[in-house]
N, CA, C and O of each residue as an XYZ file, in Angstrom:
468
protein
N      27.902    -15.784     -5.587
C      26.813    -15.697     -4.973
C      26.310    -13.928     -4.653
O      27.004    -12.943     -4.404
N      24.870    -14.084     -4.790
C      24.930    -12.759     -4.559
C      24.741    -12.035     -2.627
O      24.229    -12.567     -1.642
N      25.345    -10.818     -2.777
C      25.254    -10.464     -1.058
C      24.790     -9.631     -1.286
O      24.712     -9.314     -2.473
N      24.139     -8.691     -0.129
C      23.501     -7.534     -0.266
C      23.424     -7.131      1.629
O      22.927     -7.695      2.604
N      24.321     -5.687      1.374
C      23.938     -5.094      2.937
C      23.536     -3.864      2.824
O      23.871     -2.992      2.022
N      22.967     -3.858      3.485
C      22.027     -2.264      3.756
C      22.554     -1.282      4.847
O      22.600     -1.844      5.941
N      22.935     -0.074      4.874
C      23.066      0.248      5.991
C      22.646      2.011      5.417
O      22.292      2.431      4.316
N      22.833      2.552      6.444
C      22.532      4.526      6.545
C      21.157      4.694      7.117
O      20.672      5.826      7.138
N      20.472      3.652      7.589
C      19.304      3.892      8.697
C      19.175      4.729      9.902
O      20.333      4.979     10.237
N      18.375      5.278     10.707
C      18.626      5.839     11.781
C      16.912      6.679     12.122
O      15.896      6.683     11.427
N      17.185      7.290     13.423
C      16.037      8.071     13.840
C      16.333      9.659     13.156
O      17.402     10.265     13.219
N      15.247     10.059     12.592
C      15.242     11.413     12.579
C      13.555     12.433     12.757
O      12.495     11.889     13.066
N      13.640     13.289     12.598
C      11.996     13.582     12.933
C      11.511     13.988     11.109
O      12.107     13.835     10.043
N      10.421     14.441     11.405
C       9.335     14.438     10.308
C      10.142     15.591      9.607
O      10.632     16.487     10.293
N      10.280     15.567      8.235
C      10.821     16.783      7.204
C      12.459     16.242      7.226
O      13.184     17.222      7.054
N      12.897     15.545      7.314
C      14.387     15.256      7.246
C      14.730     14.486      6.444
O      13.807     13.683      6.308
N      16.156     14.057      5.322
C      16.011     13.186      4.935
C      17.557     12.241      5.189
O      18.545     12.649      5.800
N      17.424     11.174      4.656
C      18.061      9.696      5.028
C      18.440      9.131      3.522
O      17.604      9.074      2.620
N      19.555      8.800      3.405
C      20.515      8.257      2.288
C      20.645      6.798      2.528
O      21.419      6.616      3.467
N      20.234      5.814      2.092
C      20.501      5.149      2.449
C      21.334      3.926      1.218
O      21.235      3.965     -0.009
N      22.286      2.715      2.233
C      23.000      2.539      0.921
C      22.937      0.724      0.538
O      22.561      0.090      1.524
N      23.142      0.122     -0.306
C      23.175     -1.065     -0.223
C      24.013     -1.269     -1.002
O      23.991     -0.866     -2.165
N      25.131     -2.111     -0.345
C      26.485     -2.686     -1.073
C      26.595     -4.339     -1.545
O      26.500     -5.344     -0.841
N      26.749     -4.253     -2.501
C      26.476     -5.569     -3.475
C      27.818     -5.853     -3.662
O      28.829     -5.153     -3.611
N      27.547     -7.448     -3.970
C      28.687     -8.279     -4.492
C      27.526     -9.322     -4.607
O      26.574     -9.567     -3.865
N      28.142    -10.103     -6.374
C      28.186    -11.224     -6.778
C      26.498    -10.931     -8.171
O      25.949    -11.876     -8.738
N      26.184     -9.795     -8.312
C      25.062     -9.233     -8.618
C      25.151     -9.398    -10.212
O      26.246     -8.899    -10.473
N      24.707     -9.734    -11.142
C      24.747     -9.966    -12.668
C      24.523     -8.525    -12.912
O      24.315     -7.734    -11.992
N      24.573     -8.146    -14.340
C      24.877     -6.871    -14.785
C      23.120     -7.041    -14.940
O      22.340     -6.914    -13.996
N      22.867     -7.245    -15.866
C      21.167     -7.277    -16.223
C      20.322     -7.460    -14.885
O      19.656     -8.494    -14.822
N      20.279     -6.727    -13.986
C      19.587     -7.399    -12.985
C      18.761     -5.927    -12.553
O      19.196     -4.794    -12.763
N      17.598     -6.241    -11.966
C      16.746     -5.183    -11.414
C      17.371     -5.203     -9.844
O      17.436     -6.197     -9.120
N      17.769     -3.964     -9.547
C      17.652     -3.747     -7.989
C      16.522     -2.985     -7.354
O      16.174     -1.960     -7.939
N      15.958     -3.287     -6.361
C      15.045     -3.001     -5.566
C      14.967     -2.635     -3.629
O      15.378     -3.487     -2.842
N      14.448     -1.419     -3.183
C      14.158     -0.940     -2.259
C      12.827     -1.401     -2.079
O      11.986     -1.106     -2.927
N      12.365     -2.441     -0.569
C      11.460     -2.779     -0.011
C      11.300     -2.079      1.105
O      12.224     -1.293      1.314
N      10.038     -2.095      2.277
C      10.169     -1.686      3.357
C       8.738     -2.591      3.982
O       7.756     -3.109      3.450
N       9.224     -2.453      5.340
C       7.927     -3.364      5.858
C       7.669     -2.995      7.501
O       8.278     -3.563      8.408
N       6.739     -2.029      7.688
C       6.736     -1.600      9.063
C       5.530     -2.653      9.766
O       4.659     -3.411      9.341
N       6.031     -2.219     11.054
C       5.150     -3.328     12.427
C       4.237     -3.808     11.897
O       3.621     -2.923     11.302
N       3.711     -4.927     11.758
C       2.253     -5.559     11.665
C       2.074     -5.026     10.331
O       0.907     -4.639     10.388
N       2.540     -4.729      9.032
C       2.206     -4.623      8.242
C       2.830     -5.661      6.621
O       4.018     -5.902      6.836
N       2.693     -5.860      6.167
C       3.115     -6.530      5.194
C       4.827     -6.020      4.476
O       5.284     -4.947      4.869
N       5.293     -6.499      3.895
C       6.436     -6.073      2.867
C       5.844     -4.927      1.602
O       5.169     -5.465      0.724
N       6.000     -3.845      1.511
C       5.911     -3.140      0.533
C       6.861     -2.888     -0.628
O       8.040     -3.118     -0.360
N       6.591     -2.449     -1.909
C       7.321     -2.275     -3.227
C       7.771     -0.313     -2.829
O       6.970      0.579     -2.548
N       9.019     -0.235     -2.935
C       9.349      1.321     -3.055
C       9.877      1.637     -3.799
O       9.676      2.849     -3.879
N      10.590      1.298     -4.595
C      11.585      1.477     -5.832
C      12.443      0.422     -6.388
O      12.986     -0.534     -5.835
N      12.441      0.802     -7.572
C      13.584      0.198     -7.905
C      14.087      0.790     -9.543
O      13.783      1.742    -10.262
N      14.657      0.075     -9.589
C      15.924      0.944    -11.026
C      16.640     -0.169    -12.227
O      16.994     -1.152    -11.576
N      16.867     -0.312    -13.219
C      17.276     -1.542    -13.920
C      18.806     -1.279    -14.282
O      19.418     -0.627    -13.436
N      19.399     -1.618    -15.223
C      20.908     -1.759    -15.605
C      20.947     -0.341    -16.558
O      21.866      0.460    -16.732
N      19.403     -0.379    -17.160
C      19.449      1.617    -17.865
C      19.273      2.523    -17.337
O      18.881      3.560    -17.872
N      19.586      2.337    -15.802
C      18.964      3.147    -15.053
C      17.526      3.957    -15.289
O      17.331      5.172    -15.237
N      16.352      2.612    -15.637
C      15.027      2.998    -15.626
C      14.554      2.686    -14.132
O      14.791      1.654    -13.504
N      13.808      3.841    -13.686
C      13.514      3.913    -12.032
C      11.408      3.651    -12.035
O      10.590      3.975    -12.896
N      11.245      3.070    -10.903
C       9.875      3.018    -10.962
C       9.751      3.361     -8.852
O      10.693      3.267     -8.065
N       8.364      3.722     -8.531
C       8.219      4.216     -7.520
C       6.801      4.011     -6.701
O       5.799      4.199     -7.391
N       6.715      3.870     -6.166
C       5.344      3.317     -5.394
C       5.167      4.964     -5.222
O       5.972      5.867     -4.995
N       3.479      4.918     -5.477
C       2.880      6.520     -5.199
C       3.102      7.028     -4.058
O       3.065      8.256     -3.989
N       3.385      6.270     -2.877
C       3.580      6.522     -1.719
C       4.468      7.906     -1.380
O       4.209      9.014     -0.912
N       5.861      7.100     -1.964
C       7.018      7.696     -2.236
C       7.343      8.532     -3.449
O       8.420      9.126     -3.505
N       6.381      8.609     -4.504
C       7.084      9.029     -5.651
C       7.126     10.762     -5.720
O       6.052     11.361     -5.662
N       8.071     11.323     -5.812
C       8.759     12.773     -6.145
C       9.670     13.063     -4.351
O      10.179     14.155     -4.097
N       9.689     12.251     -3.654
C      10.395     12.740     -2.311
C      10.938     11.415     -2.476
O      10.405     11.104     -1.410
N      11.542     10.284     -2.850
C      12.419      9.191     -2.871
C      13.414      9.177     -4.409
O      13.004      9.024     -5.560
N      14.584      9.357     -4.005
C      15.101      8.969     -5.786
C      15.867      7.802     -5.195
O      16.214      7.687     -4.020
N      16.120      6.780     -6.400
C      16.563      5.550     -6.168
C      17.365      5.504     -7.481
O      16.761      5.617     -8.548
N      19.208      5.281     -7.434
C      20.099      5.328     -8.369
C      21.383      4.297     -7.821
O      21.674      3.880     -6.700
N      21.889      4.139     -8.945
C      23.253      3.190     -8.689
C      24.440      3.980     -9.234
O      24.486      4.839    -10.114
N      25.612      3.319     -8.278
C      26.773      3.124     -8.982
C      27.469      2.365     -9.228
O      28.273      2.393     -8.296
N      27.766      1.612     -9.909
C      28.612      0.577    -10.758
C      29.595      0.524    -10.411
O      30.009     -0.607    -10.156
N      30.294      1.406    -10.253
C      31.931      1.243    -10.170
C      32.388      0.994     -8.593
O      33.453      0.567     -8.148
N      30.981      1.493     -7.810
C      31.161      0.857     -6.646
C      30.022     -0.211     -6.293
O      29.914     -0.859     -5.252
N      29.579     -0.220     -6.904
C      28.324     -1.789     -6.928
C      27.910     -1.253     -5.688
O      28.237     -1.866     -4.671
N      27.260     -0.238     -5.597
C      26.278      0.289     -4.271
C      24.745      0.907     -5.188
O      24.785      1.498     -6.267
N      23.522      0.578     -4.425
C      22.503      1.622     -4.787
C      22.250      1.887     -3.975
O      22.446      1.315     -2.903
N      21.469      3.314     -4.276
C      21.209      4.635     -2.994
C      20.206      4.738     -2.804
O      19.622      4.487     -3.858
N      19.131      5.114     -1.613
C      17.718      4.953     -1.835
C      17.736      6.522     -1.323
O      17.571      6.415     -0.108
N      17.860      8.003     -1.654
C      17.881      9.080     -1.712
C      16.197      9.664     -0.703
O      15.296     10.268     -1.286
N      16.138      9.333      0.685
C      14.790     10.098      0.944
C      14.490     11.133      1.433
O      15.158     11.215      2.463
N      13.751     12.179      1.303
C      13.933     13.391      1.203
C      12.376     13.831      2.272
O      11.928     12.802      2.780
N      11.634     14.988      2.618
C      10.739     15.002      2.727
C       9.869     13.461      4.174
O       8.747     12.965      4.273
N      10.743     13.342      4.696
C      10.443     11.825      5.647
C       8.970     12.677      6.497
O       8.601     13.795      6.854
N       8.510     11.192      6.484
C       7.181     11.468      7.091
C       7.279     10.184      8.490
O       8.076      9.246      8.454
N       6.333     10.416      9.590
C       5.797      9.328     10.159
C       5.509      7.851      9.708
O       5.775      6.913     10.460
N       4.988      7.676      8.532
C       4.567      7.050      7.921
C       5.367      5.986      6.809
O       5.038      5.012      6.132
N       6.652      6.808      7.059
C       7.812      6.152      6.478
C       8.607      4.809      7.111
O       9.220      3.911      6.533
N       8.288      5.091      8.818
C       8.723      4.042      9.855
C       8.620      2.739      9.423
O       7.489      2.375      9.099
N       9.835      1.674      9.309
C      10.172      0.713      8.801
C      11.720      0.261      8.394
O      12.712      0.973      8.239
N      11.564     -1.211      8.274
C      12.625     -1.582      7.968
C      12.557     -1.597      6.484
O      11.491     -1.958      5.986
N      13.914     -1.128      5.410
C      14.214     -1.195      4.303
C      15.051     -2.329      4.231
O      15.997     -2.652      4.950
N      14.516     -2.923      3.175
C      15.815     -3.898      2.253
C      15.894     -3.425      1.096
O      15.123     -2.788      0.379
N      17.228     -3.927      0.966
C      17.664     -3.909     -0.570
C      17.328     -5.403     -1.315
O      16.960     -6.274     -0.527
N      17.405     -5.757     -2.615
C      16.918     -6.817     -3.299
C      17.241     -6.649     -4.442
O      17.290     -5.530     -4.952
N      17.572     -7.930     -5.165
C      17.791     -7.734     -6.162
C      17.044     -8.862     -7.090
O      16.822     -9.930     -6.521
N      16.640     -8.740     -8.433
C      15.645     -9.905     -9.107
C      17.186     -9.553    -10.683
O      17.487     -8.603    -11.406
N      17.681    -10.961    -10.474
C      18.848    -11.265    -11.479
C      17.872    -11.826    -12.970
O      16.683    -12.120    -12.847
N      18.529    -11.895    -14.193
C      18.142    -11.675    -15.207
C      17.267    -13.174    -15.541
O      18.151    -14.030    -15.575
N      16.110    -13.750    -15.763
C      15.618    -14.440    -16.101
C      15.023    -15.175    -14.877
O      15.009    -16.396    -14.721
N      14.517    -14.202    -13.999
C      13.895    -14.712    -12.739
C      12.492    -13.248    -12.903
O      12.445    -12.199    -13.546
N      11.738    -13.808    -12.131
C      10.563    -12.742    -12.022
C      10.090    -11.754    -10.805
O       9.497    -10.679    -10.715
N      10.808    -12.920     -9.726
C      10.908    -12.093     -8.732
C      12.146    -11.858     -8.119
O      13.136    -12.587     -8.183
N      11.981    -10.343     -7.266
C      13.586    -10.169     -6.074
C      13.897    -11.608     -5.240
O      12.874    -11.964     -4.656
N      14.564    -12.151     -5.115
C      15.055    -13.616     -4.658
C      16.163    -13.625     -3.673
O      16.354    -14.548     -2.881
N      17.011    -12.359     -3.776
C      18.163    -12.179     -2.942
C      17.719    -11.109     -2.206
O      17.028    -10.279     -2.796
N      18.101    -10.869     -0.430
C      17.829     -9.823      0.461
C      18.946     -9.120      1.167
O      20.126     -9.461      1.086
N      18.668     -8.513      1.588
C      19.694     -8.288      2.446
C      19.432     -8.401      3.853
O      18.331     -8.912      4.057
N      20.164     -8.051      5.059
C      19.240     -8.029      6.012
C      18.403     -6.929      6.772
O      17.606     -7.281      7.642
N      18.571     -5.644      6.463
C      17.591     -4.568      6.415
C      18.320     -3.536      7.713
O      18.980     -3.780      8.723
N      17.725     -2.123      6.972
C      18.339     -1.138      8.257
C      16.834     -0.514      8.530
O      15.949     -0.468      7.676
N      16.713     -0.017      9.967
C      15.817      0.039     10.546
C      15.902      1.811     10.159
O      16.984      2.398     10.156
N      14.463      2.569      9.816
C      14.446      3.706      9.385
C      13.079      4.394     10.421
O      11.992      3.836     10.572
N      13.366      5.319     10.856
C      12.040      5.561     12.628
C      12.017      7.124     12.309
O      13.000      7.727     12.740
N      11.179      7.796     11.711
C      11.126      8.877     11.641
C       9.727      9.553     13.172
O       8.694      8.903     13.331
N       9.882     10.247     13.652
C       9.356     11.461     14.295
C       8.366     12.086     14.072
O       8.064     12.239     12.889
N       7.563     12.632     15.054
C       6.648     13.881     14.306
C       6.954     14.496     15.383
O       6.567     15.650     15.566
């Protein structure tokens, strides 16, 4: 069974950096790992994902500032967030899309990121 636990969120000032971590268990090797976020009053949106060959994709709003990576030896996925902006404030969720499934079907509990101006 897939289990995801996010950590690393917090309150920072604009321009600062944070690194989110997603500890995983039960994730099949040929899975795609993703980060999503949901701001108050808004729908959840895609942030970044990474596949088993380390091919990555990003939303336009974070491209060039955020970096997704994975450490298979630690079963952990990271989201390095630099040059944070107040509009990056949201709950950030880790998710997994297992082989043969078209959607991200397993989610963590989320970690809050708040960026003050």
